[in-house]
VOTI-937990 format. One record per residue: x, y, z of N, C-alpha, C in turn; residue in three letters. Coordinates in steps of 0.001 Angstrom, whole numbers, plus 500000, padded with zeros to 6 digits. Layout:
<rs>
XYZXYZXYZALA;...
</rs>
This chain:
<rs>
484522513683482980484161513870484150484682514970484908MET;484487515413486200485457516437486990485850515353488513ASN;486729515220488680487376514392489829488394515216490745TYR;488239516199490632489113517122491278489258516255492753THR;488355516222493428488418515789495261488938514568494903GLU;489039513282494463489748512146494576490638511916494277ALA;491095513140492811492479513415492915493231513905493889GLU;492594514700494433493042515315495952493573514370496383ALA;492814512962496812492680511944497674494225511271497488ILE;494371510953496023495678510341495351496743511164495729PHE;496364512547495525497938513746495839498706513196496835ALA;497545513426497762498306513318499269499326511907499760GLU;498843511187498421500333510376498978500909509502497719HIS;501122511240496948501694511006495950501535510125494870GLY;500296509499494531499926508840493516499299509714492125ILE;499990509422491366499646510481490024498578509714489115GLN;497587510126488312496721509692488036496906509377486584VAL;496368508203485849497262507823484411495504507922483831VAL;495894507707482553494669507826481715494427506590481134PRO;493129505689481215492428504791481150493586503608480225ALA;493696504577479100494855503217478719496091503097478811HIS;496518503867479618498031503688480143498337502580481598VAL;498906501577481155499018501280481958499697501450483227MET;499462501939484302500310501930485569501043501581486292PRO;502473502380486504503577501501487291503044501634488849THR;504184501839489301504441502201490964504097503530490916VAL;503529503693492410502754504961492507502205505665491591GLY;501307504998490435500594505797489212498713504759489593GLN;498203505328489182496793504513489027495887505334488265THR;495148504042487812493876504556487035492593504855487404ARG;492385504396488591491007503880489255490522505488490104ALA;490684506214489026490069507727489690488838507455489545ILE;487993506931488810486256506601488757485862506407489808ALA;486727504915489992486350504049491362486534504482492194THR;487336505365492777487676506150493766486573507316494461LEU;486233507714493090485107509173493004483979508629493342ASP;483682507105492976482275506550493212482211506602494573ARG;483407505503495347483513505577496415483183506603497588ILE;483608507859497330483887509062497719482674509780497680ARG;481805509602496722480765509881496795479458508962497266ASN;480035507641497673478367507165498190478869506871499792ARG;479958507015499731480318506518501493481456507806502284PHE;481804508364501044482407509919501791483930509803501595GLY;484772510660502113485896511167501856486978510396502731ASP;486329510373504175487261509236505018487344508027504518HIS;485929507286503940486033506110503442486786505650502200HIS;486954506587501631487951506821500092489172506984500444ALA;489657507931502185490974507684501884491200506305502807ARG;490530505737503172490484504409504146490991503274502809PHE;489586503319501654489985502222500806491248503003499841VAL;491434504045499652493081504185498797494254504056499748GLU;494256504038501138495454503548502145495333502015501836GLU;493998501351502050494651500056501869494960499090500784ALA;494822499900499705495139499790498394496489499681498163ALA;497030501014498726498347501363498783499298500072499556MET;498716499420500520499220498780501346499565497145500786ALA;499150496665499430499053495988498822499860495885497396ASN;500253497337497185501171497799496012502690497274496176THR;503127496931495294504773496849495626505422497625495870LEU;506855497353496137507923498603496592508472498981495350PHE;508851500019495481509868500220494417510788499726493956ASP;511566498960494811513035497761495055512377496794496477SER;512635495754496263512103494777497363513310495056498508PRO;512778494863499685513599494684500503513989492720501037LEU;514983492796501193515556491466501481516138490984502918LEU;515267489824503386515520489341504445516438487958504733VAL;517721488290505252518567486981505333517414485997506636LYS;517135484554506054516931483759507079517968482420507043ARG;517597481585507957518813480179508452519386480094506667ALA;518469479571505938518681478875504824518375479797503345ARG;518079480746503608517771481411502038517341483011501881TYR;517397483569501330517109484892501559515564485375500842VAL;514940485809501834513544486097501507513195487478500642GLN;512438487718499748512164488762499108510680489542499674GLU;511025490601499984509663491316500706509263492706499697LEU;508436492395498746507837493524497570506863494173497953GLY;506343494117498942504906494723499575504893494365501326SER;503973495485501482503354495315502975503042494072502902LEU;502151493905502681501781492174503032502315491365502904GLU;503590491124501760505295490497502818505369490565503731ASP;506021492015504162505935492062505583505503491578506706VAL;503961491840506602503123491596507733503389490164507683PHE;503387489290506662503574487930507074504926487614507571ASP;505875487961507329507303487987507950506766487927509786VAL;506439489163509739505668489922511294505155488411512160LEU;503890487840511073503205486578511575504111485605511999ASP;504721485508510958505931484356511010506929483916512330ASP;507373485541512635508300485812513662507964485081514748TRP;508761483685515230508561483256516332508592483741517955PRO;507237483723518924507481484321520327508914484352520838ALA;509217483589521023510535483781521917511244484745520914GLU;511744484767519994512674486001519258511963487421519312LYS;510993487513520036510351488785519189510644489610520538ARG;511502490721519904512048491805520941512307493237520073ASP;512662494558520864512541495380520151512241495905518781ALA;513144494983518235512848495274516537511605494583516150THR;510621493478516636509716493066516291508224494471516565TYR;508999494913518331508014495484518459508048496774517393GLU;508776497419517079508650498334516322507950498341515024ILE;508570497281514682507851496983513251506322496648513352LEU;505953495947514013504451495505514660503953496448514472ALA;504136498190515338503613499049516118503418499792514794LYS;504360499685513671504812500801512158503315500395511428ALA;
</rs>
């Protein structure tokens, strides 16, 4: 099948499509047919939204480390970052918090 449009959506974010028999690593996917079905059924805009949401839950190339009072927390995905923002004490929310929350 021809998945040119779906491949272009992945390429916008530097995601490489690999064959179905290959286990994808960071920055790769094999879900080309799935994204193409979404694109055909709901349109390009929704396909981009789904692709970006999936990217948000993928692992970073290397984790970020956040020093806490008694331990170091490893942030391996955007979901982990959002968890940190949710746990940030209201009385300590300063310019750093505001910048991260808006990003």
